[in-house]
Structures are given as structure tokens and as C-alpha cells.
C-alpha positions as CSV (number, residue, x, y, z in Angstrom):
1,M,94.2,58.5,72.1
2,T,96.5,56.1,70.3
3,P,97.9,52.7,71.4
4,R,101.3,54.3,71.4
5,A,100.4,56.9,74.1
6,S,103.3,57.1,76.5
7,F,103.3,55.9,80.1
8,W,103.5,59.6,81.2
9,R,100.4,60.5,79.2
10,R,98.4,57.5,80.3
11,Y,99.1,57.8,84.0
12,F,100.5,61.2,85.0
13,L,99.5,63.8,82.4
14,A,95.9,64.2,83.6
15,G,97.0,64.6,87.2
16,V,99.6,67.2,86.3
17,V,97.0,69.1,84.3
18,F,94.6,68.9,87.3
19,Q,97.4,70.1,89.6
20,S,98.4,73.0,87.3
21,V,95.0,74.4,86.7
22,L,94.0,74.0,90.3
23,I,97.1,75.7,91.7
24,G,97.0,78.6,89.4
25,G,93.4,79.2,90.0
26,G,93.6,78.6,93.8
27,Y,96.4,78.2,96.3
28,A,99.5,79.3,94.6
29,T,99.7,82.5,96.6
30,G,98.9,80.7,99.9
31,R,95.8,82.7,100.6
32,E,93.3,79.8,100.2
33,L,95.5,77.4,102.3
34,V,95.7,79.9,105.1
35,E,91.9,80.5,104.9
36,Y,90.9,76.9,105.0
37,F,93.7,75.1,106.9
38,L,95.7,77.5,109.1
39,A,93.5,80.4,110.2
40,S,91.6,78.4,112.9
41,R,93.4,75.1,113.5
42,P,97.1,74.9,112.3
43,A,97.5,71.5,114.0
44,A,95.0,69.9,111.7
45,A,96.4,71.5,108.5
46,F,98.1,68.4,107.1
47,T,95.3,66.1,108.1
48,G,92.9,68.4,106.3
49,L,95.1,68.3,103.2
50,L,95.1,64.5,103.2
51,L,91.3,64.5,103.4
52,V,91.2,66.8,100.4
53,A,93.6,64.6,98.5
54,A,91.5,61.6,99.1
55,I,88.3,63.3,97.9
56,W,90.1,64.6,94.7
57,S,91.4,61.1,94.0
58,V,88.1,59.3,94.3
59,I,86.1,61.9,92.3
60,C,88.8,62.1,89.5
61,A,89.0,58.4,89.3
62,A,85.2,58.2,88.8
63,A,85.2,61.1,86.3
64,F,88.1,59.6,84.2
65,A,86.5,56.1,84.2
66,H,83.3,57.6,82.9
67,A,85.0,59.7,80.3
68,H,86.9,56.7,79.0
69,A,83.9,54.4,79.0
70,A,81.7,56.9,77.2
71,R,84.5,58.4,75.1
72,T,83.5,61.9,76.3
73,Y,86.7,64.0,76.0
74,D,85.1,67.5,76.3
75,Y,82.6,68.9,78.7
76,R,79.9,69.1,76.1
77,T,79.8,65.4,75.3
78,F,80.5,64.6,79.0
79,Y,77.4,66.4,80.2
80,R,75.4,65.7,77.1
81,S,75.6,62.0,77.9
82,L,74.0,62.9,81.2
83,L,71.6,65.7,80.5
84,G,70.7,65.4,76.8
85,R,69.8,68.8,75.4
86,G,69.9,70.3,78.9
87,W,73.7,70.3,78.8
88,V,73.5,73.8,77.3
89,L,72.5,75.1,80.8
90,Y,75.8,73.7,82.2
91,E,77.7,75.4,79.4
92,I,76.2,78.8,80.3
93,A,77.3,78.4,83.9
94,Y,80.8,77.2,82.8
95,I,81.3,80.1,80.5
96,A,80.2,82.5,83.3
97,L,82.8,80.8,85.6
98,M,85.4,81.0,82.8
99,V,84.9,84.8,82.4
100,L,85.2,85.3,86.2
101,V,88.4,83.2,86.5
102,L,90.1,84.8,83.5
103,A,89.3,88.2,84.9
104,V,90.8,87.3,88.2
105,L,93.8,85.6,86.6
106,G,94.5,88.6,84.4
107,A,94.4,90.9,87.5
108,A,96.6,88.6,89.5
109,A,99.1,88.3,86.7
110,G,99.3,92.1,86.5
111,E,99.8,92.3,90.3
112,I,102.6,89.7,90.3
113,G,104.3,91.5,87.4
114,S,104.1,94.8,89.3
115,Q,105.2,93.5,92.8
116,F,107.9,91.0,91.9
117,L,109.0,91.3,88.2
118,G,109.3,95.1,88.0
119,V,106.7,95.7,85.3
120,T,103.5,97.6,85.2
121,P,100.2,95.7,85.9
122,A,99.1,96.3,82.3
123,V,102.3,94.7,81.0
124,G,101.8,91.7,83.3
125,T,98.2,91.2,82.2
126,A,99.2,91.6,78.5
127,V,101.9,89.0,78.8
128,F,99.5,86.7,80.5
129,A,97.0,87.1,77.7
130,L,99.6,86.7,75.0
131,L,101.1,83.5,76.4
132,V,97.6,81.9,76.9
133,A,96.6,82.8,73.3
134,V,99.9,81.5,71.8
135,V,99.9,78.2,73.6
136,C,96.2,77.5,72.8
137,A,96.8,78.5,69.1
138,L,99.6,76.0,68.7
139,G,97.2,73.1,69.5
140,L,96.6,70.4,72.0
141,R,100.0,68.8,71.6
142,V,101.7,72.0,72.6
143,V,99.3,72.5,75.5
144,E,100.3,69.0,76.7
145,L,104.0,69.8,76.3
146,A,103.5,73.1,78.3
147,F,101.8,71.2,81.1
148,S,104.3,68.4,81.1
149,V,107.3,70.8,81.2
150,W,106.1,73.6,83.5
151,G,103.7,71.7,85.7
152,P,106.3,69.6,87.5
153,L,108.5,72.7,88.3
154,I,106.2,73.6,91.2
155,Y,107.5,70.6,93.2
156,P,111.2,71.5,93.4
157,V,110.5,75.3,93.7
158,F,108.1,74.9,96.6
159,G,110.4,72.2,98.0
160,V,113.3,74.7,98.0
161,L,111.1,77.4,99.5
162,A,110.0,75.0,102.4
163,W,113.5,73.8,103.1
164,L,115.0,77.4,103.2
165,A,112.1,78.5,105.5
166,I,112.7,75.6,107.9
167,T,116.5,76.2,108.1
168,Q,116.0,80.0,108.5
169,W,113.4,79.7,111.3
170,P,114.0,76.3,113.1
171,G,111.4,75.4,115.7
172,T,108.7,77.8,114.5
173,I,106.6,75.1,112.9
174,G,106.4,73.2,116.2
175,T,105.2,76.3,117.9
176,A,102.6,77.0,115.2
177,L,101.3,73.4,115.4
178,A,101.0,73.7,119.2
179,T,98.7,76.8,118.9
180,P,95.3,76.2,120.5
181,A,92.5,75.9,118.0
182,Q,90.3,78.9,117.5
183,P,86.5,78.4,118.0
184,G,84.3,77.5,115.0
185,N,85.1,76.1,111.6
186,E,85.9,72.4,112.0
187,W,88.7,71.2,109.8
188,V,86.6,68.4,108.3
189,M,84.0,70.8,106.9
190,E,86.7,73.1,105.7
191,G,88.4,70.3,103.9
192,L,85.1,69.1,102.3
193,A,84.3,72.6,101.2
194,Y,87.8,73.2,99.8
195,A,87.9,69.9,98.0
196,G,84.4,70.4,96.6
197,Y,84.6,73.8,95.0
198,N,88.0,73.1,93.4
199,L,86.6,70.1,91.5
200,A,85.2,72.4,88.9
201,V,88.6,72.2,87.2
202,I,87.9,68.6,86.1
203,A,86.3,70.0,82.9
204,S,89.8,71.2,81.9
205,V,91.3,67.8,82.2
206,L,88.8,65.9,80.0
207,P,90.6,66.5,76.7
208,F,93.6,64.5,78.1
209,A,91.4,61.5,79.0
210,R,91.7,60.4,75.4
211,H,95.1,58.9,76.2
212,F,93.6,56.2,78.4
213,T,93.5,52.8,76.7
214,T,91.9,50.9,79.6
215,T,89.6,51.6,82.5
216,R,92.4,50.6,84.9
217,E,94.6,53.4,83.4
218,A,91.8,55.9,83.8
219,V,91.2,54.9,87.5
220,V,94.9,54.9,88.4
221,S,95.4,58.3,86.7
222,G,92.4,59.7,88.7
223,L,93.7,58.3,92.0
224,L,97.1,60.0,91.3
225,C,95.4,63.4,91.0
226,G,95.0,63.8,94.7
227,P,98.6,63.3,95.7
228,L,99.9,65.2,92.7
229,A,97.7,68.2,93.5
230,I,98.2,68.3,97.2
231,I,102.0,67.8,97.5
232,P,102.8,71.4,96.5
233,G,100.2,72.5,99.0
234,M,101.9,70.6,101.8
235,L,105.2,72.1,100.9
236,L,103.8,75.6,100.8
237,I,102.0,75.2,104.1
238,T,105.2,74.0,105.6
239,A,106.9,77.2,104.6
240,L,103.9,79.3,105.7
241,L,103.8,77.7,109.2
242,T,107.3,79.2,109.8
243,Q,105.6,82.7,109.7
244,Y,102.4,81.9,111.7
245,P,100.4,83.8,112.8
246,E,101.7,86.8,110.6
247,I,100.5,85.1,107.4
248,V,96.9,84.8,108.6
249,S,96.2,88.5,107.8
250,A,98.5,88.8,104.8
251,P,96.7,89.3,101.5
252,V,99.4,87.2,99.7
253,P,100.9,85.0,102.5
254,V,103.8,83.6,100.4
255,T,105.2,87.2,100.2
256,V,105.7,87.2,104.0
257,V,108.0,84.2,103.7
258,L,109.8,85.6,100.7
259,T,110.3,88.9,102.3
260,G,111.7,87.3,105.5
261,L,114.2,85.2,103.6
262,E,115.5,88.2,101.7
263,L,116.7,86.1,98.7
264,P,116.1,88.0,95.5
265,W,116.8,84.9,93.3
266,L,114.2,82.9,95.3
267,T,111.6,85.6,95.0
268,L,112.2,85.8,91.2
269,M,112.0,82.0,90.9
270,V,108.8,81.6,92.9
271,S,107.2,84.6,91.2
272,C,108.0,83.2,87.7
273,V,106.6,79.7,88.7
274,I,103.4,81.3,90.1
275,F,103.0,83.4,87.0
276,G,103.4,80.3,84.9
277,T,100.7,78.5,86.9
278,L,98.3,81.4,86.2
279,V,99.0,81.0,82.5
280,Q,98.5,77.3,82.7
281,T,95.1,77.8,84.4
282,G,94.2,80.3,81.6
283,F,95.0,78.0,78.7
284,G,93.6,75.0,80.7
285,I,90.1,76.4,81.1
286,I,90.1,78.1,77.7
287,G,91.4,74.9,76.1
288,S,88.4,73.0,77.4
289,L,86.1,75.4,75.5
290,V,88.3,75.3,72.4
291,E,88.2,71.5,72.4
292,R,84.4,71.5,72.8
293,L,84.2,73.7,69.7
294,V,86.7,71.7,67.6
295,Q,84.8,68.4,68.5
296,T,81.4,69.9,67.6
297,E,80.2,68.7,64.2
298,G,80.0,71.6,61.7
299,V,82.0,74.1,63.6
300,V,85.4,73.2,62.0
301,Q,83.8,73.1,58.6
302,R,82.6,76.7,59.1
303,F,85.6,78.0,61.0
304,P,89.1,76.6,60.4
305,E,90.5,74.8,63.5
306,R,93.7,76.9,63.5
307,W,91.6,80.1,63.4
308,L,89.5,78.9,66.4
309,R,92.5,78.0,68.4
310,A,94.1,81.4,67.7
311,V,91.1,83.8,68.0
312,V,88.9,82.3,70.7
313,P,91.6,82.6,73.5
314,V,92.4,86.2,72.6
315,V,88.8,87.3,72.5
316,L,88.0,85.5,75.8
317,V,91.0,86.9,77.7
318,V,90.6,90.5,76.4
319,V,86.8,90.5,77.0
320,S,87.0,88.9,80.5
321,V,89.8,91.3,81.7
322,Y,88.0,94.3,80.3
323,L,84.6,93.4,81.8
324,G,86.2,92.5,85.1
325,E,88.0,95.8,85.4
326,R,85.6,98.2,83.8
327,L,82.1,96.9,84.5
328,G,82.6,95.1,87.8
329,L,81.5,91.8,86.3
330,I,83.6,89.8,88.9
331,A,81.4,91.0,91.7
332,L,78.2,90.4,89.7
333,I,79.1,86.8,88.8
334,A,80.3,86.1,92.3
335,Q,77.0,87.3,93.8
336,G,74.9,85.1,91.5
337,Y,77.2,82.1,91.2
338,G,75.6,80.4,94.2
339,T,72.3,80.3,92.2
340,V,74.0,79.0,89.1
341,A,75.6,76.3,91.2
342,W,72.2,75.1,92.5
343,V,70.9,75.0,89.0
344,I,73.9,72.8,88.0
345,L,73.1,70.5,91.0
346,L,69.5,70.1,89.9
347,L,70.6,69.4,86.3
348,T,73.0,66.8,87.6
349,V,71.2,64.9,90.4
350,V,67.6,64.8,89.0
351,P,68.5,63.0,85.8
352,V,70.7,60.6,87.7
353,I,67.9,59.7,90.1
354,L,65.4,59.3,87.3
355,L,67.8,57.1,85.3
356,Y,68.6,55.0,88.4
357,L,64.9,54.4,89.2
358,S,64.1,53.4,85.7
359,E,67.4,51.9,84.7
360,T,65.9,48.6,83.4
361,Y,63.5,50.4,81.0
362,S,65.9,53.2,80.0
363,I,68.8,50.8,79.2
364,G,66.4,48.5,77.6
365,I,65.8,51.2,74.9
366,F,69.2,50.4,73.6
367,L,69.4,46.7,74.2
368,P,66.9,44.0,73.1
369,A,64.8,42.3,75.8
370,G,66.6,39.3,77.3
371,S,70.0,40.4,76.1
372,P,72.8,39.1,78.3
373,A,74.4,42.5,78.1
374,L,71.5,44.1,80.0
375,E,72.7,42.9,83.4
376,I,76.2,44.1,82.7
377,A,75.0,47.5,81.6
378,I,73.0,47.9,84.8
379,H,76.0,46.9,86.9
380,V,78.2,49.5,85.0
381,N,75.4,52.0,85.5
382,H,75.6,51.5,89.3
383,I,79.3,52.1,89.3
384,I,79.1,55.3,87.3
385,L,76.0,57.1,88.5
386,W,77.0,57.8,92.0
387,S,79.8,60.1,90.9
388,F,77.5,62.7,89.2
389,P,75.7,63.9,92.4
390,L,79.2,64.5,93.8
391,F,80.0,66.7,90.8
392,G,76.8,68.6,91.5
393,I,77.6,69.0,95.2
394,S,81.1,70.2,94.3
395,M,79.5,73.0,92.1
396,V,77.2,74.1,95.0
397,L,80.2,74.2,97.4
398,S,82.1,76.2,94.7
399,G,79.2,78.7,94.4
400,V,78.9,79.1,98.2
401,V,82.6,79.8,98.7
402,R,82.9,82.1,95.7
403,A,79.8,84.1,96.6
404,A,81.2,84.5,100.1
405,G,84.2,86.2,98.6
406,A,86.8,83.5,99.4
407,G,89.4,82.2,97.0
């Protein structure tokens, strides 16, 4: 962080990173949006998305405010400030999640390359791995540039897709929204579950919190995360509603719309943007680990920073894709992820409760008795502490959803 950080970096970059990592690892193909917002109650789809946006905004604002106040710009220092030496248990769970996500992204990149770009799945996966490794190797500034340039492209591309779908099939959205709700699965609970398990991507945004110069900037940037991340979802759902209910059973719902429009240039454009979001998710989650290594005392002295940035991404992608395809590690991690998520919840909530109950004594360790700063510290503690149980709950929801095979 420097005083000369631009307006874009201080207010919008973190939200664009959040949006980019979330979309690539989630709803870019439309499958998650259909599962959570269209399958049982299309009429409540947009209301559900607004609920999700509100949750993301509040949690991101709290997370960024804490990161700025505690100067914790990687997940190691972020959770170490909460768990002490117990942070290593969070790292084990995060690396397990990283391997799973990279394996899935590699497979998805290969599938997109095969279906839409005319190359073999192996080539698509190899290009994905190469792009992730190259961007990470070039450093955080290049990562920022990649997010800043590619991330916003999703808005006009999905906007064009929605507009063409509406003009091609006028009146179909009204028919879809008038469809009676199916029994079960209330939209509020679906929205809470969807918002919760996607908050795991916040770890990928922490390196960019260094640009905040004030708490106000951190909070405003966090509040913008919800709208920035949900607008593409609203555009995509608008396009998908024109093909309801056919998209409900489609493995990749966006292909139903693209096939119906029969516009090769649009298919190529959407496919390239989706492929790019997969790459962004890849170097987003790997970048969080690389930044954690670079910021760890002694690591850079033993291994050159440029070497870490070049080698770690390649090793992670290759190993993750190999394990996912050859050893069935995806299923193994998915089955056990619910348990890991509960462990993270305990590691998050229990320390917060203990610290809250003994705040006067625990804060007094660092401040002399009778210090006028003691009351201020307790007040700040009240503002920050409530956000950590929400992080733990989000991880539990993530584990439940992933273990159930959704996403």
C-alpha cells in the first residue's frame, strides 16, 4: 500500500478480484445459478441474488476493515491474528480446498477448450496451467493488471448475451417468472447457503487490501463487492430465463442459450471470457498462497521470490490436475470437506468467544492498566469480533454444499 494508490485500487480492485475469482470458480457456466435460484422458484431468482449481494457486501466490508486495521494482507497473518499457532490447521484445510478447486478448474478448462474452442481437453488444461503460472510468476502488479483488464469484461459480454436472448425470445422471461414454485427449498435458505459457501474466496482478495489507506476505503470497497459480483449473475440469469425450463437439466446451462442463438462469434466471445475467468480463479487462489510464502520471514532468504512465483503455481496446477484425474482426489476431498469445514468453524468461533468474554484481561496484556486506549480497544474489538463467526459459518456451508456434490 502506498499513499499514491489510485482510486481504482483503493475502491474497486478488491471487488473486481472478488468477482473474478468467485465467477470462475462458481457460476460462470450458469449451473450454480440454476441450482440455487431457478430450479424451484424462478420468480424469486432476482430477490435471492439481491440477498446474496447484501451478505457478500457486509462480510467483505468487515473482512477488509479487519485486514486494514491489523495489517493482515495474507491469510496466514489474517488467521494468525485470530488463532495464534492454530492458524496452521486453517492452512491445511485451505490447501485441500485449493487442490480440489485447481483440479476442477483444470478439467473445466479442458472441457471448454474441447467444446467451444476446437482443441483437445489436454490442450485446454495445459493452456490454463501455463497462463496461471505465467501471470503468477510475473508478480503481484501483473496479477492486479490482469484482474483490472480481464475482470470487467464479464459485464459487457454477459450484457450482450442477455440482450440478444431477450430480443430473440421476447416474452419468455415473463412466462418463466410466472411458473408456480416447486415444493421445498425456500429461496431465503438457498440464498444464505450460496452466499455462505462462496465467501471462501475472500482469502484470495486479502493481498489487495494493502491499497486501503483508511478504514472508510476498506469498508466502502467491501460494500461494493456484493454489487460487483452479483451484476454478472443477474445478466446471466436474465439470459437463462429465456430458455426455462430446458436449462434446469442442462449440465452447462449457458450452452443452451448459445446453441439457440446460433451466433458463432458470440459463442467464441463468451467461451473466451469464461475460460479467462477460470484462469483468474486459478492465479487468484494460488496467488494467495504465494503471497503467504513471500511474506513469511525466512522463506524469501532461502528461496528467491521470483523462483517461488514461477515454480509454486506450476507445481500446484500440475499436481492438482494429476491427482484429480488419476487418483480421484476430487471425490475424496469433497467427501471429507464437511468435516474440515466444521474444524474451521471451531477454530474460528471458540477463540472469538473466549476473547470476547475475557476482553478486558486479554487486551490489558498489551495496554497498561488505566490506559485511556483500553476503552477504545474494547470498542474496536466489539466491531471486529462478530465477523469471524460468520467466516466460520460460511466455511461450514461451503463444506455441506461441496460434500453434497453441488457447485
